[in-house]
C-alpha atoms as one frame of an Amber mdcrd trajectory, in Angstrom:
protein
 141.157 164.298 154.923 138.037 165.088 152.955 134.988 162.809 152.866 135.371
 161.833 149.181 138.906 160.545 149.783 137.725 158.635 152.875 134.890 156.927
 150.936 137.280 155.907 148.162 139.719 154.424 150.698 136.982 152.384 152.437
 135.680 151.083 149.067 139.189 150.046 148.019 139.797 148.117 151.277 136.475
 146.247 150.976 137.201 145.361 147.349 140.659 143.986 148.213 139.186 141.874
 151.039 136.524 140.424 148.727 139.097 139.535 146.068 141.279 137.893 148.695
 138.394 135.697 149.918 137.587 134.613 146.363 141.256 133.942 145.610 141.541
 131.688 148.667 138.515 129.704 147.449 136.887 129.767 150.872 133.337 129.667
 149.437 131.852 127.652 146.606 129.405 129.390 144.290 125.691 128.673 144.793
 123.122 127.608 142.236 120.046 129.749 141.893 116.487 128.485 141.622 116.259
 128.841 137.851 114.175 126.077 136.229 115.975 124.269 133.408 114.272 122.537
 130.424 115.983 120.099 128.065 114.583 118.938 124.718 115.308 115.899 122.511
 113.538 114.313 119.519 112.962 110.660 118.610 112.192 110.173 114.905 109.986
 107.452 113.389 109.768 106.043 109.832 106.501 106.471 107.958 103.618 104.384
 109.394 105.866 103.023 112.204 105.465 103.360 115.963 108.323 101.206 117.252
 111.657 102.820 118.101 114.340 102.542 115.388 117.666 103.400 117.007 119.595
 103.966 113.739 116.965 106.115 111.965 117.903 109.736 111.084 119.353 111.496
 114.193 118.123 108.861 116.676 121.611 107.554 117.676 122.640 111.024 118.913
 119.247 111.866 120.400 118.946 108.592 122.316 122.423 108.988 123.801 121.502
 112.538 124.770 118.366 111.306 126.551 120.366 108.726 128.516 122.972 111.303
 129.482 120.396 113.812 130.699 118.564 111.169 132.739 121.858 110.150 134.358
 123.243 113.615 135.139 120.094 115.517 136.109 119.985 115.998 139.922 116.217
 116.117 140.187 113.511 115.683 137.533 110.247 117.454 138.295 108.232 116.364
 135.267 108.458 115.088 131.701 106.073 115.935 128.859 106.143 114.005 125.568
 104.716 115.736 122.511 104.245 113.133 119.766 103.336 113.821 116.136 102.429
 112.246 112.808 102.982 113.818 109.412  99.768 115.029 107.730  99.715 112.959
 104.540  97.509 110.019 105.630  93.931 109.675 106.953  93.284 111.661 110.133
  92.227 108.702 112.327  95.313 106.756 111.265  97.564 109.742 112.063  95.858
 110.127 115.441  96.664 106.508 116.290 100.277 106.884 115.102 100.855 109.983
 117.234  99.413 108.340 120.347 101.420 105.118 119.965 104.669 106.988 119.250
 104.241 108.862 122.515 103.777 105.570 124.355 106.944 104.165 122.753 108.959
 107.217 123.857 107.547 106.928 127.378 108.588 103.270 127.650 112.102 104.141
 126.538 112.466 106.986 129.051 111.150 104.858 131.933 113.573 102.086 131.024
 116.548 104.467 131.292 115.737 106.442 134.449 118.003 105.206 137.276 115.988
 103.196 139.783 117.422 105.113 142.715 115.652 108.288 141.526 112.223 106.711
 142.211 110.575 108.580 139.346 106.907 107.469 138.954 105.503 107.031 135.450
 102.538 109.232 136.440 104.839 112.274 136.144 105.295 111.596 132.405 102.510
 113.326 130.488 101.581 112.451 126.877 100.379 115.132 124.464  99.831 113.606
 120.966  99.061 115.706 117.877  97.557 113.831 114.932  98.797 116.114 112.148
 101.864 118.291 112.659 100.879 121.293 110.515 102.806 123.790 112.650 105.969
 121.733 112.308 105.340 121.367 108.583 105.216 125.124 108.100 108.395 125.590
 110.125 110.276 122.976 108.081 109.044 124.431 104.775 110.415 127.842 105.795
 113.801 126.194 106.492 114.087 123.472 103.826 111.754 124.236 100.919 113.907
 125.615  98.076 111.515 125.465  95.099 110.285 128.498  93.148 106.717 128.227
  94.529 107.601 128.477  98.216 105.345 131.510  98.775 102.367 129.748  97.157
 102.873 126.687  99.352 103.043 128.794 102.513  99.917 130.690 101.417  97.993
 127.400 101.133  99.152 126.303 104.596  98.162 129.660 106.131  94.901 130.038
 104.208  91.968 130.537 106.631  88.495 129.049 106.253  89.463 125.664 104.768
  89.729 122.210 106.325  92.960 120.254 106.613  91.742 117.807 103.948  91.135
 120.698 101.555  94.598 122.006 102.416  96.120 118.629 101.505  94.274 118.503
  98.177  95.450 122.002  97.251  99.049 121.103  98.085  98.794 117.931  95.994
  97.635 119.994  92.977 100.301 122.696  93.384 102.791 122.637  90.465 101.133
 119.528  89.000 102.009 117.458  92.060 105.758 118.130  92.125 105.502 120.324
  95.214 103.727 117.546  97.142 106.384 115.016  96.071 109.091 117.336  97.396
 107.206 117.744 100.692 106.785 113.968 101.035 110.493 113.268 100.521 112.129
 116.231 102.285 109.640 117.683 104.776 107.457 114.828 106.062 110.298 112.766
 107.667 111.084 115.751 109.917 107.518 115.768 111.271 107.271 112.158 112.496
 108.773 112.390 115.953 108.169 112.380 119.684 109.641 115.422 121.428 110.271
 115.037 125.136 110.774 117.990 127.472 112.121 117.351 130.961 111.846 120.127
 133.530 114.184 120.187 136.525 115.599 122.640 139.059 119.126 122.136 140.498
 119.225 121.965 144.296 121.275 124.630 146.089 124.736 123.481 147.066 125.840
 123.922 150.646 128.494 126.471 151.469 131.826 124.843 152.109 134.291 126.799
 154.255 137.846 125.778 153.554 140.456 126.104 156.284 142.875 129.016 155.897
 146.301 127.587 154.975 149.168 128.327 157.410 151.243 131.411 156.719 154.244
 130.829 154.482 156.997 133.009 153.224 155.392 133.078 149.760 151.673 133.866
 149.362 149.931 131.414 146.986 147.289 133.144 144.815 146.313 129.935 142.954
 142.587 129.281 142.950 141.871 125.701 144.047 138.339 124.895 142.931 137.071
 121.619 144.421 135.856 119.029 141.891 132.347 117.665 142.205 132.086 113.943
 141.443 128.707 112.804 140.140 127.555 109.339 141.247 128.011 106.609 138.671
 124.940 104.717 137.510 124.707 101.513 135.517 122.118 101.547 132.728 120.674
  98.669 130.758 122.095  98.570 127.244 118.904  97.164 125.773 115.414  98.522
 125.352 112.495  96.711 126.946 110.994  94.015 124.826 108.099  95.146 122.639
 105.616  92.828 121.026 104.607  93.354 117.437 102.182  91.553 115.144 103.330
  90.016 111.870 101.230  88.245 109.229 102.951  85.145 107.851 100.173  84.050
 105.450  96.429  84.193 104.803  93.997  81.344 104.103  91.128  82.186 101.728
  88.050  80.816 100.002  85.864  82.405  97.301  82.314  82.496  98.678  80.768
  82.875  95.196  82.292  79.579  94.062  81.413  77.892  97.354  77.768  78.889
  96.814  77.611  76.748  93.624  79.563  73.875  95.262  82.817  74.785  93.528
  85.121  73.982  96.427  88.232  76.138  96.417  90.992  77.526  98.569  93.887
  79.939  98.185  97.003  80.850 100.167  98.577  84.308 100.096 102.087  84.959
 101.411 103.562  88.468 101.961 106.872  89.110 100.207 107.338  92.657 101.554
 105.216  95.488 102.938 103.698  96.069  99.476 104.059  92.810  97.509 102.495
  89.380  97.986 102.119  86.089  96.107  98.816  84.158  95.880  98.223  80.482
  94.988  94.655  79.287  94.391  93.103  75.891  93.660  89.582  74.936  92.512
  88.500  71.311  92.657  84.753  70.558  92.329  84.705  66.957  91.037  81.137
  65.717  91.231  79.080  63.329  89.124  75.755  61.718  89.947  72.539  60.375
  88.448  72.016  57.266  86.348  75.261  55.283  85.962  76.971  58.254  87.596
  76.953  59.884  84.147  73.659  61.762  84.032  75.063  64.883  85.668  78.684
  66.003  85.924  80.348  69.075  87.484  84.115  68.760  87.341  86.500  71.686
  87.245  90.127  71.290  88.293  92.102  74.533  88.051  95.267  75.939  89.638
  96.715  79.422  89.349  98.883  82.109  90.851  98.822  85.879  91.222 101.413
  88.543  92.066  99.907  91.485  93.954 100.989  95.042  94.621  99.267  96.740
  97.583  98.512 100.449  97.806  99.364 102.602 100.819  98.599 102.413 103.628
  99.384  98.733 104.049  98.633  98.825 107.779  95.502  98.990 109.913  95.716
  99.824 113.651  94.289  97.636 116.359  90.965  98.603 117.920  88.639  96.997
 120.443  86.956  95.156 117.565  89.898  94.451 115.256  93.357  93.080 115.752
  96.225  94.908 114.118  96.677  94.080 110.412 100.144  94.626 109.037  99.341
  93.105 105.603  96.451  92.421 103.198  94.444  95.575 103.957  93.336  98.154
 101.392  93.458  98.229  97.586  95.681  96.134  95.318  96.560  95.414  91.689
  97.452  91.907  90.525  98.779  89.898  87.567  97.365  86.361  87.383  97.702
  83.204  85.308  95.818  79.890  85.623  95.088  76.670  83.756  93.064  73.486
  84.234  90.616  70.974  82.817  86.837  70.547  83.094  83.855  68.317  82.326
  80.244  69.555  82.417  77.144  67.430  81.699  73.432  67.960  82.264  71.676
  64.940  80.801  71.910  65.423  77.030  71.575  69.214  76.965  75.162  70.070
  77.935  77.860  67.489  77.277  81.326  69.043  76.963  84.799  68.588  78.394
  88.152  70.211  77.692  91.067  72.304  78.934  91.659  76.016  79.434  94.240
  78.604  80.366  93.851  82.295  81.176  95.973  85.348  82.079  95.204  88.970
  82.919  95.027  91.677  85.581  93.095  91.968  88.851  91.929  94.821  91.024
  90.505  94.437  94.527  89.974  95.726  98.011  90.357  93.911 101.352  89.065
  95.034 104.754  88.800  93.625 108.289  85.309  92.499 109.331  86.127  90.993
 112.752  89.074  90.347 115.038  90.220  87.376 112.951  88.582  87.725 109.510
  88.959  89.879 106.407  86.606  90.221 103.449  88.085  90.751  99.992  86.363
  91.896  96.791  88.124  91.553  93.430  87.488  91.472  89.687  89.811  90.021
  87.010  89.930  90.727  83.283  92.094  89.198  80.611  92.391  86.552  77.892
  91.167  82.941  78.020  91.833  80.097  75.598  89.342  77.222  75.954  89.652
  73.910  74.071  86.370  71.925  74.066  85.141  68.499  72.943  81.514  67.397
  72.822  80.128  63.926  73.570  76.796  62.086  73.623  75.733  59.593  76.317
  74.039  56.282  75.526  70.405  55.602  76.484  71.334  54.289  79.942  74.258
  56.749  80.382  76.678  53.868  80.741  78.758  54.913  77.714  79.826  58.396
  76.548  80.355  58.680  72.769  82.682  61.308  71.290  80.913  63.836  69.048
  83.512  64.933  66.485  81.233  67.654  65.155  81.618  69.540  68.430  85.389
  69.990  68.707  87.144  73.335  68.676  88.833  76.183  70.582  87.246  79.369
  71.902  89.233  82.617  72.368  87.842  85.133  74.827  88.739  88.673  76.021
  86.896  90.278  78.923  86.012  89.683  82.598  87.300  86.296  83.702  86.758
  86.124  87.476  84.673  87.790  90.196  85.503  87.000  93.805  84.068  87.696
  97.232  86.705  86.055  99.393  86.634  85.221 103.077  90.147  85.529 104.487
  91.760  84.281 107.698  95.074  86.086 108.360  97.554  83.962 110.291  99.169
  86.381 112.759 102.110  85.782 115.081 103.546  87.959 117.808 107.196  88.903
 117.493 109.432  90.391 120.156 111.665  93.249 119.139 114.733  94.180 121.134
 116.774  97.201 120.030 120.383  97.919 120.978 121.673 101.394 121.696
């Protein structure tokens, strides 16, 4: 017997023995030490930091997160990369990215089984204020307009700031490219991506007993089933507090300075619309017979306002969060009233008026509980007037029929520097999965 034939025979015997051992299922396979990473995304609406479970792909992603937390044998670490889309101011985007990461962290901690004893210190936050890298990636995938190459060239252009990059994109194709990016690309960039890293532990070898000899050899492979422990998870997210403005109390400081007492109340109707009611009521008279001087002006009015974006201002150490009445606005107003002005015998008139027009203004926080608003109104005013003359002792006021008429006016009608007190309440949000 030659050596080649002998080697082939030995190899064949060893191969048959190995196949027989595997067929009997006497050993379970072993996991290696390969590190495994899993990735999921939680999406957020524009200018929002709270978790919305039905937004975009969140229902699937949130269920995936819960499943991974339940089935993973051992979690070594979790990193949350949170982002904001790059269309707003940088500081605002920085705050959004940071708060979205915190929201994702709270959700993950709420759904890790308690028996795993996973400390929150092993969850790292890595916020990015403006997701330009993600924007470029999504434009490559989703942007289907004719100027795709020009848009990518602007994003990749070296030597310019991000603000300059935004302005160039807004001017591309007369603004239509930016509108497409806002509607189709930006929603994909507002997310918190979590990456959990884990390594499966090696399973112990299990030696199965050799079955007794039978007349018929059974080659069926009996693979033992591994039962994972069952965990109960809360079906609700932890409660989160939010701030909501229910109304704002205001007074015009310019009118107050000339003793024209006034107040106004503004109520939000939505994130961008509000309704304002204002009331002026100086009603003074003094001097001889209480008729020598008179300053009476009773007026009521209303205004519908439309607020620009962004409608929100984040909380800081100095300011509370403002969810309404911050930034620029346009308004449509209408008012009417009656008046009576007298200064001895120099000015002696009374009458009625009504006015309507447009307003433009800006409101900003100046402390934790106060806003300051600046506004200017222009429009039309119709003023009916009647003159009178007081007697020598001011006890009687005589009608002067030579001073009766109506004045029509177009132009500026109101200037306001308004001190505002927003009435804020805390609300608790609880989201179901």
